[in-house]
C-alpha positions in Angstrom: -160.0 -61.7 -114.3 -156.4 -62.2 -114.9 -154.7 -65.0 -113.1 -151.9 -64.0 -110.6 -148.4 -63.9 -111.9 -147.1 -65.5 -108.7 -148.5 -68.8 -109.6 -146.0 -69.2 -112.6 -142.7 -71.1 -111.7 -139.8 -72.3 -113.1 -139.7 -76.1 -113.6 -137.7 -77.8 -110.8 -135.0 -80.3 -112.0 -135.9 -83.9 -111.0 -132.9 -84.6 -108.8 -134.6 -86.2 -105.8 -133.5 -88.1 -102.7 -133.7 -91.9 -102.0 -135.1 -92.5 -98.5 -133.1 -95.3 -96.7 -135.6 -97.8 -95.6 -135.5 -101.1 -93.9 -137.0 -103.9 -95.9 -139.5 -106.2 -94.2 -142.7 -106.1 -92.5 -142.7 -103.5 -89.6 -145.4 -103.1 -86.7 -146.6 -100.0 -85.4 -145.4 -98.8 -81.8 -147.3 -96.5 -80.0 -144.4 -94.4 -78.5 -140.8 -93.4 -79.5 -137.8 -91.8 -78.4 -136.5 -88.6 -79.4 -133.0 -88.5 -80.4 -131.1 -85.4 -79.0 -128.7 -83.9 -81.9 -127.0 -81.4 -79.7 -123.0 -81.9 -79.4 -122.0 -83.9 -76.6 -120.9 -81.7 -73.5 -117.9 -84.1 -73.2 -116.3 -82.9 -76.2 -113.9 -80.0 -76.3 -115.1 -76.5 -76.6 -112.7 -76.1 -79.7 -114.3 -79.3 -81.3 -117.8 -77.9 -80.3 -116.7 -74.6 -82.3 -115.7 -76.5 -85.0 -118.8 -78.7 -85.2 -120.9 -75.4 -85.0 -119.1 -73.7 -87.7 -119.7 -76.9 -90.0 -123.3 -76.9 -89.4 -123.7 -73.4 -89.9 -121.8 -73.6 -93.3 -123.8 -76.8 -94.2 -127.1 -75.1 -93.4 -126.3 -71.7 -95.1 -125.3 -73.7 -98.4 -128.3 -75.6 -98.3 -130.5 -72.3 -97.9 -128.6 -70.6 -100.7 -129.3 -73.5 -103.0 -133.0 -73.7 -102.6 -135.1 -70.6 -103.7 -138.4 -71.7 -102.2 -139.3 -74.4 -104.8 -138.4 -72.0 -107.8 -140.7 -69.1 -106.6 -138.7 -65.8 -106.8 -141.2 -63.9 -105.0 -141.0 -65.4 -101.6 -137.6 -65.6 -99.6 -136.3 -68.6 -98.0 -137.1 -68.9 -94.3 -136.6 -72.2 -93.4 -133.1 -72.6 -92.0 -133.0 -69.8 -89.4 -136.1 -71.9 -87.5 -134.6 -74.9 -87.5 -133.4 -76.3 -84.4 -130.0 -77.4 -85.6 -129.3 -73.8 -86.9 -130.3 -72.2 -83.4 -128.1 -75.0 -81.6 -125.2 -74.1 -83.9 -125.4 -70.4 -83.3 -125.7 -71.2 -79.6 -122.4 -73.1 -79.6 -120.5 -70.3 -81.4 -121.7 -67.9 -78.8 -120.8 -70.2 -76.1 -117.3 -70.5 -77.7 -116.7 -66.7 -78.3 -118.0 -66.1 -74.3 -115.4 -68.6 -73.2 -112.6 -67.7 -75.2 -112.7 -64.3 -73.5 -111.5 -66.3 -70.3 -108.6 -68.4 -71.1 -108.7 -70.1 -67.5 -112.3 -71.4 -68.6 -111.1 -72.9 -72.0 -110.1 -76.4 -72.6 -107.9 -77.6 -75.1 -108.7 -80.1 -78.0 -106.6 -82.7 -76.0 -108.9 -82.5 -73.1 -111.6 -84.8 -74.3 -109.4 -86.9 -76.5 -110.2 -89.9 -74.6 -113.9 -89.6 -74.9 -115.9 -91.5 -77.8 -116.4 -88.3 -79.8 -115.7 -87.7 -83.5 -115.0 -84.5 -85.5 -117.6 -83.9 -88.2 -117.1 -85.6 -91.6 -118.8 -85.2 -95.1 -120.4 -88.7 -94.4 -122.6 -87.4 -91.6 -125.9 -86.2 -93.1 -128.2 -86.2 -90.2 -129.0 -82.4 -90.8 -129.7 -83.1 -94.5 -132.2 -85.8 -93.4 -133.4 -83.7 -90.8 -134.4 -81.2 -93.7 -136.4 -83.3 -96.6 -137.5 -80.0 -98.7 -134.0 -78.7 -98.8 -132.8 -82.0 -99.8 -134.9 -81.7 -103.1 -133.2 -78.6 -104.2 -129.5 -79.7 -103.5 -128.8 -81.7 -106.6 -127.5 -85.0 -105.2 -129.1 -88.1 -104.1 -128.1 -90.0 -101.3 -128.2 -93.7 -100.9 -126.6 -95.8 -97.9 -124.0 -98.3 -98.2 -122.3 -99.9 -95.2 -118.2 -99.5 -95.3 -116.0 -101.5 -92.9 -113.9 -99.2 -90.3 -110.2 -99.2 -90.3 -108.9 -101.4 -87.9 -111.9 -104.1 -87.7 -113.6 -102.3 -84.9 -117.1 -102.5 -86.3 -119.1 -101.1 -89.1 -120.3 -97.8 -89.7 -123.0 -96.3 -92.1 -121.4 -94.1 -94.7 -123.8 -91.8 -96.9 -122.7 -92.2 -100.6 -124.2 -89.5 -102.8 -125.0 -89.9 -106.5 -126.8 -87.8 -108.9 -130.3 -89.6 -109.8 -132.9 -88.2 -112.3 -136.3 -89.6 -112.2 -136.8 -91.6 -115.5 -138.7 -94.4 -117.2 -136.0 -97.0 -115.9 -136.1 -95.7 -112.2 -139.9 -96.0 -112.2 -139.5 -99.3 -113.7 -137.0 -100.5 -110.9 -139.6 -99.4 -107.9 -140.6 -101.7 -105.6 -141.9 -102.3 -102.0 -139.1 -101.4 -99.6 -140.9 -101.4 -96.6 -144.6 -102.4 -95.7 -146.8 -102.0 -92.4 -149.1 -104.8 -92.3 -151.0 -104.1 -89.0 -153.9 -102.4 -90.1 -157.2 -104.3 -89.3 -159.1 -102.1 -91.9 -158.3 -100.4 -95.1 -156.6 -97.0 -95.2 -158.7 -94.5 -96.4 -156.5 -91.4 -96.6 -152.9 -90.3 -95.8 -150.8 -87.1 -96.2 -147.1 -85.9 -95.9 -146.2 -82.8 -94.0 -144.5 -80.4 -96.3 -141.5 -79.7 -94.0 -141.0 -82.4 -91.9 -140.5 -86.2 -92.6 -143.7 -87.0 -91.1 -146.3 -89.0 -92.7 -150.1 -89.5 -91.5 -152.8 -92.0 -92.1 -156.3 -92.8 -91.5 -158.2 -96.0 -91.6 -161.2 -98.0 -91.4 -160.1 -99.4 -88.2 -160.8 -95.9 -86.7 -157.2 -95.1 -85.9 -154.9 -92.4 -87.2 -151.2 -93.1 -87.3 -148.2 -91.0 -87.4 -145.0 -92.2 -89.1 -141.7 -90.8 -89.5 -140.6 -91.6 -93.1 -136.8 -90.7 -92.3 -136.6 -93.4 -89.7 -139.2 -95.7 -91.0 -140.9 -96.1 -87.5 -144.4 -95.8 -86.6 -144.6 -92.9 -83.9 -148.0 -93.0 -82.6 -151.5 -94.3 -83.1 -154.6 -92.6 -82.0 -158.0 -94.3 -82.2 -161.1 -92.2 -83.0 -163.8 -94.9 -81.9 -166.6 -92.2 -81.4 -166.5 -90.5 -84.6 -164.4 -92.6 -87.0 -162.0 -91.1 -89.3 -162.0 -90.7 -93.3 -159.9 -88.0 -94.5 -156.9 -86.7 -92.8 -154.7 -83.7 -93.5 -151.4 -82.1 -91.7 -151.8 -78.3 -90.9 -148.5 -76.4 -91.1 -147.7 -77.8 -87.7 -146.5 -81.4 -88.0 -148.3 -82.3 -84.6 -151.7 -81.3 -85.5 -154.1 -82.7 -88.2 -157.4 -81.9 -89.6 -159.7 -84.8 -90.1 -163.3 -85.9 -91.3 -165.5 -88.4 -89.4 -167.2 -91.6 -90.8 -169.8 -92.3 -88.4 -172.5 -90.9 -90.5 -174.3 -89.0 -87.9 -171.6 -86.1 -87.2 -170.1 -84.5 -90.3 -167.9 -82.1 -88.5 -164.2 -81.8 -89.2 -161.8 -81.9 -86.2 -158.5 -80.3 -85.4 -156.6 -82.7 -83.2 -153.2 -82.4 -81.6 -151.1 -85.6 -82.2 -148.8 -84.6 -79.3 -151.5 -85.1 -76.3 -154.3 -86.6 -78.4 -156.8 -83.5 -77.7 -159.3 -81.7 -79.9 -158.2 -78.0 -80.5 -161.4 -77.1 -82.5 -164.5 -78.3 -84.1 -165.6 -77.2 -87.5 -169.4 -77.7 -88.1 -171.2 -76.8 -91.3 -171.5 -80.0 -93.4 -174.7 -82.1 -93.2 -173.5 -85.0 -95.4 -170.1 -86.8 -95.9 -166.8 -84.9 -96.3 -165.4 -86.2 -99.6 -162.6 -83.8 -100.2 -160.1 -81.8 -97.9 -157.3 -79.5 -99.0 -155.2 -77.1 -96.7 -153.6 -74.3 -98.0 -150.0 -74.1 -97.6 -149.1 -70.5 -97.1 -152.2 -69.6 -94.7 -154.2 -71.0 -91.9 -157.1 -72.0 -94.0 -158.4 -74.6 -95.8 -161.4 -75.7 -97.9 -163.8 -79.0 -97.7 -166.4 -80.5 -100.2 -169.3 -82.6 -99.2 -172.0 -84.8 -100.7 -174.4 -82.2 -99.7 -173.2 -80.1 -102.4 -171.4 -77.6 -100.6 -167.9 -76.4 -100.6 -167.0 -74.5 -97.4 -164.0 -72.2 -96.8 -162.6 -72.1 -93.3 -160.0 -70.5 -91.2 -158.4 -72.9 -88.8 -158.8 -70.3 -86.0 -162.3 -70.1 -86.2 -165.1 -72.5 -85.9 -167.6 -71.2 -88.2 -166.8 -71.2 -92.0 -165.7 -68.2 -93.8 -167.5 -68.8 -97.0 -169.8 -71.0 -98.8 -170.2 -72.3 -102.6 -173.0 -74.4 -103.7 -171.9 -77.1 -106.5 -174.2 -79.2 -108.6 -172.6 -82.6 -107.9 -169.8 -84.4 -105.8 -167.1 -81.7 -105.5 -163.2 -82.3 -105.5 -161.3 -79.5 -104.2 -157.5 -78.2 -104.1 -155.3 -75.5 -103.3 -152.6 -74.7 -105.6 -149.1 -74.7 -104.1 -148.7 -71.1 -103.3 -152.4 -70.6 -101.9 -153.6 -68.0 -104.3 -156.0 -69.9 -106.5 -158.1 -72.9 -105.3 -160.0 -75.4 -107.9 -163.6 -77.1 -107.6 -164.3 -80.1 -110.1 -167.5 -81.5 -110.6 -169.8 -82.2 -113.5 -167.1 -82.7 -116.0 -165.7 -79.1 -115.3 -162.7 -77.7 -113.3 -163.7 -74.1 -111.8 -160.6 -71.8 -110.7 -161.1 -69.3 -108.0 -159.2 -66.5 -106.7 -158.7 -67.2 -103.1 -159.0 -63.6 -102.3 -162.1 -62.9 -104.5 -163.7 -66.3 -104.5 -167.1 -64.6 -103.9 -166.9 -63.1 -107.4 -167.1 -66.6 -108.9 -164.6 -68.6 -111.0 -162.2 -66.8 -113.2 -161.6 -69.9 -115.4 -163.7 -72.9 -116.2 -162.1 -75.6 -118.1 -163.9 -78.7 -119.6 -162.1 -82.3 -119.4 -163.5 -83.6 -122.6 -166.9 -84.6 -121.8 -166.4 -86.9 -118.8 -169.2 -86.1 -116.4 -168.8 -89.1 -114.0 -168.5 -87.9 -110.5 -165.0 -86.1 -109.6 -162.9 -88.0 -107.1 -159.5 -86.0 -106.8 -158.1 -82.8 -108.3 -154.5 -81.6 -107.8 -151.9 -79.1 -108.7 -148.6 -80.3 -109.6 -145.6 -78.6 -107.4 -145.0 -75.9 -110.0 -148.5 -75.0 -110.3 -148.5 -75.5 -114.1 -150.4 -78.6 -114.4 -153.6 -80.4 -112.7 -155.1 -83.8 -112.8 -158.5 -84.8 -112.3 -159.8 -88.3 -111.5 -163.0 -89.5 -111.8 -165.3 -92.5 -110.6 -165.4 -93.9 -114.4 -161.6 -94.6 -113.9 -160.2 -91.7 -116.3 -157.3 -89.4 -114.9 -157.2 -86.1 -117.0 -154.1 -84.1 -117.1 -154.8 -80.2 -117.9 -152.5 -77.0 -118.5 -153.7 -75.0 -115.5 -153.1 -71.7 -117.5 -154.7 -72.5 -120.7 -157.1 -75.0 -119.5 -155.8 -77.5 -122.4 -156.4 -81.1 -121.7 -152.9 -82.5 -122.3 -153.8 -86.4 -121.6 -156.3 -88.8 -120.4 -155.3 -92.4 -118.7 -157.8 -94.9 -118.2 -158.0 -97.8 -115.5 -160.6 -99.8 -114.2 -163.6 -98.0 -112.8 -164.2 -97.4 -108.8 -167.3 -98.0 -106.8 -169.4 -95.0 -105.2 -168.0 -95.9 -102.0 -164.3 -95.8 -103.0 -161.9 -92.8 -104.5 -159.8 -92.9 -107.4 -156.6 -90.9 -106.3 -153.6 -90.2 -108.2 -150.3 -88.1 -107.8 -147.9 -86.0 -109.8 -144.2 -86.8 -109.3 -142.2 -84.0 -107.5 -141.1 -82.1 -110.9 -144.5 -83.1 -112.4 -143.5 -85.0 -115.4 -145.0 -88.4 -114.3 -148.4 -89.3 -113.1 -149.0 -92.2 -110.7 -152.6 -93.6 -110.0 -154.4 -96.5 -108.5 -157.1 -98.4 -110.2 -160.4 -100.2 -109.5 -158.8 -103.6 -109.6 -156.4 -102.3 -106.9 -153.3 -102.0 -109.2 -150.9 -98.9 -109.6 -150.0 -97.4 -112.8 -147.4 -94.8 -113.9 -147.4 -92.5 -116.9 -145.1 -89.9 -118.5 -146.8 -86.5 -118.8 -144.4 -85.4 -121.8 -145.3 -88.6 -123.8 -148.7 -89.6 -122.5 -147.4 -93.2 -122.5 -147.4 -96.0 -119.7 -144.0 -96.2 -118.2 -144.7 -98.7 -115.4 -147.5 -101.0 -113.6 -147.7 -103.1 -110.6 -150.4 -105.6 -110.3 -152.2 -106.4 -107.1 -154.5 -108.8 -105.6 -156.4 -106.1 -104.0 -160.2 -105.6 -105.2 -160.1 -101.4 -104.3 -158.1 -98.6 -105.5 -155.3 -97.8 -103.0 -154.7 -94.4 -101.9 -151.4 -93.1 -103.2 -149.1 -89.9 -102.3 -145.7 -89.0 -103.5 -143.4 -88.0 -100.6 -142.3 -84.4 -101.1 -138.8 -84.0 -102.2 -137.9 -87.9 -102.2 -137.6 -90.7 -105.0 -140.5 -92.5 -102.9 -144.2 -92.8 -103.0 -146.5 -94.5 -101.0 -149.9 -96.6 -101.5 -152.3 -97.5 -98.8 -154.9 -100.3 -99.0 -155.1 -103.1 -96.3 -151.3 -102.4 -95.7 -149.1 -99.2 -96.1 -146.2 -99.8 -98.7 -143.1 -97.6 -99.4 -141.8 -97.7 -103.0 -138.3 -97.1 -103.7 -136.0 -97.7 -106.8 -133.8 -100.8 -106.6 -130.5 -99.8 -107.6 -129.3 -103.2 -108.4 -131.8 -103.1 -111.6 -130.4 -100.0 -113.0 -127.5 -100.4 -115.4 -125.7 -97.3 -114.3 -125.6 -98.4 -110.6 -125.6 -102.2 -110.8 -122.7 -103.5 -108.9 -122.1 -100.4 -106.9 -121.1 -101.1 -103.3 
């Protein structure tokens, strides 16, 4: 069977965004306030029109600069659905309507005494609200504080610098922020693809929602009855699917984070679920269990849509386009056409004789590479088209109750992974060499995820840590104010 041509993509440039984080310990809050980004009614109509046009120009430029993560087959569909875009359009329409009635229109001096300001290039609220677009626009932003003229206070200004992910950048990365209020180990976490949200699951039976853009914990939901093990976002940033950890009910649950209600139960597994992957293009997902079954689901139906039996502990993953999914076990990775999975795998790749239990399998963002981690502490990187084993990295083995997790950097040129001794390592895919390592006093491997479109990765163990570059350690940016 021929592989779909839609999976092949151009490699993305590694120009990524540096999130703005506050150093120090941060405690989780149970609720948060929502900032209204709509223009102030106190502004004159002309000022509102100018602001609206500025927003439209910025959003349109961002949209044209982005080609859906390199795919030419699928048109862009992000910005017309964004609230910033609809608000800007509404303001333009309002200006046009009111300009037809001169008596209703106010001149630009009507609100001159108000504390409103015209848009300036340093205002990047729209950009920060759209992390996926930020990846495609080739600039980086880090925050410096500049003194406003007149000495009336300080205002934060966004300086933009081009920054490419290199070995030097990796070696400068350190913890920029940490949440240390967990009473159990973090067992799983997931970034939403198109928002700035991060969700975590931990052994203290809690699910926590974070806004990475602001560095705050938005909500904590307890699952005392079922426990929580694996968690993944759906396409909606307010709903997640998670597996239980109580040992007596292995159902998967669709949970609304907005009102803490279960929307659907997915029953079918009879042992612990050890792998969970959602399709990014459709409302479907795949799960693997120690009962040696892999089930395919539709989020709109309680019963599974397909069943595949395996001969070992399975690791599962969809590719970025949702056309192919991988199932790894017993020293092999099997690729299935998501539309014809009942025909069996169309490719079977060996991982060099490593028959230890598979832990995690993942595709790179462009679909060209795959990685597989195993219980013996091996991280294998393969060409997903040819099946060639490109490199194997070795770390400390993990126990049967732990999971060795690794992650590609957004452009797929580096791999980061935990280790059985709690350390974190980074390797170059191109050279196969280790480029950085961070030792730890932990005795369990951390879960690890790279934030989409950002120069940041996150580790979870007994605490949640956000890792970002320290620009003061980089020769090109040392001394920059």
